N, C-alpha and C positions, 0 to 999 in steps of 0.2 A: 494142662492147666496146672498141675503141680509144680511143673519147672518153670513155668513163668512167674508163679509165685517165689520158688526160690531165688530165681535170678533178680527178682525185684528186691528180695530180703537182703541179699547180697551187695547190692547196686545200693541200697539205703546205707547200709551199714558202713561201706566204703565211703559215701558221700558224708557220713557222719562225722567217720576218723577224719576226712580232709578238713573239714569245717572246723573239728577242735583243734585240729594243728594250726589252722589259720588263724582262729581266736587265741591259742598260745602267742604264738608269733606276735599277733597284733598287740596282746598284754605286753610281750619284751618290748616292743617298740613304744608302747605307750609308756612302760617303766624309764626308758631310755630318754624320752621325751622329758618325762618330770624330772630326771637327774640334770639333763641341758638345761632345763626350765630354772631349776634351782640354782645352778652356775650362774647363769644369764642375770638372775636375781640379785645374786652376790655380788657379781661385777656390776650390776646397774646400783648398788647400795655403797659399793667403793667408790665408783664413777660420783654417786652423789656427795658421797666425803670430801673426795679431792676437790669437785666442784665448789662446795661450801668453803673448804679449804682456801682455796684460790681466791674466792670472792671475798672470805675473808681477809685474805693477805692484800689483795688489791685495794680494799677499803681501807686498812691501815697504812698501806704504803701512799693512797690519796691524802690520808688525813696527814701523812707525813709531810707530804709535799707541800700540802696546804699550810701546815706549820709553818715550814720553811721559807714559803714565799711570804707569809705574814710576818715571819721574822725579819726576812731581807726589807721587805716595807716599812718595817718598824725603824731596822736601822737607817735606811734610807730617808726616812721623814726626820729623825732626830738629828741628822748629819745636815739635811736641808734646812732646817727650822734654825738651827744653829747658824748657818751661813746667811739664811734669811734675815733674819733678827742684826746679826751684823751689817749689812747692807743698808736694813732700814736706820740703825743707829748712825753708822757714817753718813748716809743721803739727808735722813729727815729726822735725826735726833734732836736737833735744835728746835723742830716744830714742836715737840713735846714740852720742851722747856718754855717755849710761847704759851703753848695751851696753860701750862700750869700757872703759868705767870697771870695770865689773864684771868683763870677763875678765882687766884688769890686776890688780883684786884678787885675783883667785882666783892667779892666776901669783905676785904677790908675796907670798901667804902661802904659798904654796909654797917660795918660793926664801927669806924670812925677812928682805928687803932693802929693806922700807918701815917708815917708822917707824908704829906704831898711831894716834897723832893725826891723824896726815897723810890717813890712809884715814878717819879720821871726819869730819875736816873737809870732804873731798873727797865724800863720801857725803852729807853734810847740805846742802850747798849744792845738788845735783842732787837731793834731796827736795823744795827749795823750789821749785825751777824746772819740776820736773815732778809737777803736782798729781794727774794722772790716772793716771799711767803705772803699771802693777804692780809692774814690776821696780825703780821707785825705791825703796819701801820695803824692798824684799828687800835691796836694796846697803846700806841703813841699819842690816839685822838682822845682815846678815853682819859690817859693821864692828862693831858693839856686840858681836857673839857672839866675833870676835876680841880685842876687849878686855876680855871678860868683865864687859859691862854687861847682866846679864840682864833690867833692868827695861825699857830703852831695845827690847832685842831684842824682848821680848814686844810691846811697842806697835808696832813695827814690823812684827812677823808679822801682827799683828791685822789692821793697815791692808793690808797685801798681801794675805791673806786674804780681805778684802772686796773688793778690786779684782778679783783674779782668783784661785779658791782652786785651782782645777786646776793651774795652771803654778806656783805657789807651791808648793804640795805637792809637785810633780815636782821641782822647782829644790831643794828642800831635802834631799827624799829623794836626791838624787844626792850633793849636796855631803855629806851625812851619812855616806854610802857612800864618798866620797872621803876622809872624815877617818876612816873606820873607828870610828864610831858607829852600830853597828848598830841597838841598842836604837831610836834615835830616828829613824834610817833607817827602819826598818820600821814606826814609827807614821806617819811622811810618807806613805811608801807605800800603807798602810792607808788614809790620808786620800785621796790621789790615786785609788785604786782605787773609793772610794764616790764620787767625782765623775765619774766613767766611766758611758757609758750601754752596757748590755751588746748592743746593737744597732748601736752606731755607734761602734766602737772604733779609733783611727788603728793604724799599723804599729809605732809606738814602744812602744806598750803590750806586744808580744810581746818586746821586749828587756827590759822590767820583770818579765814572767813569767820570763821565763829567766834572770834575777837572782835571782830569788825561789826558782825551783827550783834554783839550784846553790848556795844557801846564802850568798849575797853580802850579801842585805839583814838578815841576822840571824836568829833563831832564833824561829820562829812559835810559840811556847811556849801561846799562848791560842788558837792555831787563827784568828785574826782573819782572814788573808788568806786562807785556806781557805774560812772561812765566806763570805767577800766572793763568791768565785769559786762557790758553792755557791749564794748567792742571784742571781747572775747566771744560772747555769743553770735555777734552778727558776722565774724569770721567763720565760726563754725558753721551758721544757717546757710552760708553763702555757697557752702560745699554742697555738691551733688547728692541726693538722697539723705540730708541732713532728716528731714521732717519723719521719713520712712523709718528712720533709724532711732529716733526720738520714741516714735511710738513702740517699736520693738521694744527698745530698751526699758522702757517706761511698763509696757505689757508683761514683761518678765518678771519686774519687781511686783507690780502689783500681783499678779497671779502667784507671786512666792507667799503671798499672804492666806491663800487658799485653807481653810480649815478643813480638817477630816472629819467626816462623819463617823458619828458613834456605832459600836458594834451592833445596839441592840435597834439600831435606826433600819424600818422596812424589811423586817427577817424574811418575810414570803416573797417579796420582789428581789431581796439578795438571792435567795434560793431557789425560787421556780419561775425565774425570767432572763433569758440570755441577754436581753437589753440594761442589765443593772449596771454595768460598767459605764455606760453612757448616762445612765440616770444618776448614779452616782457622782460623775464628773461634773454634769450642769448643775446638782443639787449645793455641791461646794461651791461653784461659781455662784449661786446665788445667795448662798451664806456669806459669801465675801463681800457683800455690801456691807452689811452690816459689822463685819468684821472691818475692814478700812476705815467707816465711818466712825466707828470706835476709836481706832489707832489715829486717825486725825484731830477727833476731840480730846484725846487724853495728852496729845502733844500740844495742841494751844491752848488748852486749859492750864497747862503747868506755868508755874512761874519760874524762870530760869535762874540759876544760881550762878553767879560768875567766881566764886571761891576754886572751886577745882579747876576752872579754865585758868586762871591767874597761876595755879601750880602747874597747869601744863604747859602754860607760856614759858614759865621758867625752867621747866624740864627742856624746851626747845632750845632755848638760850643756851642751858649746858651743852647740850648735844652739838649744838651750831659752835661751840667753843671748843669740844673735846673730840668730835668727830675726825676722823683723817681726811685728808685733803684728795683731790679727784688723781694726782699723780702718785699716791701713795697705794693708792688701791688696788693695783696688779699684786704688788709684793704683799698687800694685807690680806689678800683673796687667797695667795699661795701660802703663806702661813697661816691662816685659817685651816685650810685644807689638811697642811700637813700636821696641824693639831690633832684634826678629827681622826687622821691615820692612827696617831700617837694613842688618843683617846679610847680608838677601837682595836687597839692593840695589833694593828697591821693589817686591819681588813679595809682594803680600799674600796669594794662595794657599798658598804654602810658610809664610808668617808664623804663617797661622792652623793649619794643619796642625802646625806645630812646638809652637805655644801649646797645642792640644788635647793632644798627646802628655805635654807638659810638667804639666798640671793633672791629666790622668788618673794620672800618676805619682807626683804628690807628695799628691794629694787622697784617694786610694783610702781606704775605712772598709770595716769589714765588722764582723759580731756575732761575739761570742764564740767559738761554736763554730766559726765558718768560720776564724777566725783559729787554733783549734786544729788542724784540719784541715790547714792550709796549713802551719803549722809540723812537722805530723808528717809530711806526704807532700811537700811542697814546700820544703824547707828552702833552696834555693838563692834562691828568690824571696821567700823571708819572713826571711831572715836568721836562722833559727833555730839555736841550738846544740842539742849533742847533748842537754845537759840539759833542755831545752826540748822537744825530739822526745820523749824518754823520758817526761816529764810529761804532754805534749799525747797521746801514745797510752794512756797510763796512764789518765789521765782520762777520754778517749774511749773507752773499751775496749769498754763494753756496747754503743755506737752501732757500733763498727766490727765488732764480731761480730755483730750484726744485720744490718749491711751485707753482711758477706763472705759469711753465709749465702744471702742474697739474691743477690748477685752468682753463687754457687755454682750454685743452684738455677735461676737464669735460664740460664746455660750448659748446666746438665744438660738442662733442658726442649727447648733447641735439639739435641741430637743426634737426626739422621735415624734412622729405624727401617730405612730401606731409603737404599743408596748407588747413584746412577745411575751406568750404565756407558755411554758414547758414544765406541764406536769406529767413525770413518767412519758409515757408514748404520745401524750397527749400536746400538741404544738399547735397554737393557734395567737391571733392578736387581738387587743383591745385598743380603742383610740382613747377614752375615759373612765374606762372601767364601768359603767354603766349599762352595759350590755349582757347582765346577768341571766336572763333568760335562755339567750341564744347561744350563749357560749357554755351553760349546762347543758340545753339539749344536745349541742354538738359533742359534748363531753360524753353525755349518754349514749347515745349513738354509737359514739367511738367504741366504749366499753360494750356495748350491745353486739357490735360488729366483730370485735376481738374475742368474746365470750363464746359466738356461735362458731367462728372458725376454729378457736381452742376445741371447741367439743365435739366439732365436726371431726377433728383429727383422732379423737379418742372413740376408735371402733374396733370390732373383732377382724383379725386376719382372715382371710380366706379360709385357711387352714383350721383357726379355731372355730369361725362361725359355722363351718361345715363337719367339725368335728363330732359333733352330738349325732348326726345321722350316719355318719361314716362308722362312728363306734358302735351304734346299735346296730348296723348290717354287718359288723365284722362280729360282734357276738353272737348274734343269728348264726352266720356261717360256721362258728366255733361250737354251737351248741348241735348243728346238723352234724358235723364231723365228728361229735363224741358219740352221737346215736348211732353213724354208720360205721363205729369201730375204731376211727383213728384219734383214739384219747388225748395223745401228748399235743398235736397239733390244733385239736378243738380248745383243750385246755387253755394253751397260749392264746387263740384266736379270743376267748371269753373276756381274757385278763387284758386284752389288748384295747377289744373294745370298749370294757369299763373304764380305762385310764383317758381313753378318748373322750367319753362322754364327762367324767369329772373334771379332765382339763377343760373342756368347753363350759360347765357352769363354774369353776373356778376364775377361769378369764372375765366371764361375763360379770361376776359378783365384783372382782375388784375393779373392772372398768366403770361399774355403777358408782364405786366408792371414789374413785376419781372424776368421777363426772360430778359429784356431789361437792367435793371438795374443790374442785377447780370453780363451781357456780358458788361456794362461798367465797373464796378468793375475788371474783369479779366483783362481788356484791360489796366485799370490803373496799376494794379498790375504788368502787364507784362512791361509796360513802365518805371516806376519807380525800379521794379525790374532789368531789364537790365542795367539802368543807374547804382544803387547799385552794381549791378554785375561787370562792367566794372571798375568803381572806384576803389571796393575790388582788383580786378586783377591787376590793375596799381600799388597798393600800395603794392603788392606781389612782384612786377617786384623791383619797389623802395627799398623794404624790404631787398631784396636778395641782390641789388647793394652794399647798404648801409653798410650791415653788413659786406660783403667781405672787403670792403673799410677799415672799423673801426677795423675788426679784424686783417688785416695784419699789424696793428701798434704796436701788440705784440711783434715783433722782435725787435723795437725799444728799448722798454722796455728791453729784454734781452741783447741786445749789449749795453746798457748804463750801466747797472749792473756789465758786467762781464770787463769792463774797471777800476772798483772801485777796491781798494786794501785798507786794514786796516791801513797800515802805513801811507798813505796819507793824513791822516785826524787824526792824533796823532802829535800834535806839537813837535818838538826836538827830535823826537827819534832817535835812534842811525843811524849812515849812514850805517851798516851793512846790509847784506841781510837778515836779520832774517826775519821771516814772521810767523805770527799768523794763524797755521794752523786750518781749522774748517773741514777738512772732515776726 
């Protein structure tokens, strides 16, 4: 027996020594790993430094490349712009002289400080040196007009019309308007309109329509311009899908007038109903009626002033005289693009973006009906005066009514039959907000159900439930063991038994506190939820009533539009019964 104990002790000593050796070896390996790890970290830091330096160097190199590219672009643009301007001067330099002379003659005629024969001599010389430019014979015609040389004026006009009928017609329409020769102005305006493509009108056409509508172009006693507009409309209306296009076009313009609801409007519906986005949209549609009615009434209640329009017409005259001719435009665009490159110090992307914006701004063309829509509903961007707004609305009356009825019908189609109410976990619906009792009962039932389910989850586990009896039993066993002489295990049993009993009562008390807290929370939910529910239902009632009231105002807009006719808003039209048909 003693030998076995000695062997066991010896074996244990050997094992202990071996374990210590292994432990020391592990420590050495661990230290070596730490050293390696430190070196790896150092290398990693060095790599990061190198990476950052390389990234910095790459960024600097890219900046250098970008700067070099911009510098190259700038040098090329400077060289190009000199070349382009030389070519412009060579090909079209004499055009600038004609433009300057035309402007000078118009100003001189206003002031009356230049002799008529001087004007004639200057214009005839320019005519000889500009055999293809449309403005040169116009200049001769103006000089002949000033000198009362009718035959020469007619010959010059014939040549100018042959070179560019549209620009010549507009030029003399504006000059005659400036000279207050309204009969001649009206004839030239008629000719200008006759040269227009109803599907491709530029924006200055609306200024001429504005002047016509304001009575600045003379009395259209024969209905000539009215017939021209009717012809445009007839051509457009003969195209497939025209009515649908007008409905869409005017619907979009009308819907753009929708007023947004205020932030304080229907706060409970906004917060506690998933239907709110739809409700908000249709209420904006209901408010639209008053907005459009006030917009129309404001336009038709204003007296149109022609002073600003006269200034605008004179500006168009100066632009027509000084603007570049079509054949110059490719070179002028190229010149402008290179100038942008110079302005942006070689940045081609910014130059291209600016060029795109400029071309869009100055080359936008639209059909006649879109021009009317913009004049009526977007006067700020279309530069239309009050008289043109009146005329455009009157001329487009039937389309507006069709579109307005469509907008109203679409808005009414979106009215939800049921409105959702979403309060926490309560999700229900109401039609008119008057079913308070039913919804309150369903809400209370939901709260009761959720409370019952939540309370049911708060119960003692099997161990906690039976720890009282188990603890008592273990304590008794411990006491018996102490009596039987096994004091150590008996004492441990008594402590374990007491612990289990304490754990049982502690968990039970905590559980009762949680149940009490949970009941309080659900009662608070019931109280606050009921208040929110009633407030939301009250807003549903108010919403339905307000929508009905505001939506009924649509008829006022239709009635107002139906009493409008185009002839009412064109000054000095003939007293005949001619009407501009738009259907």
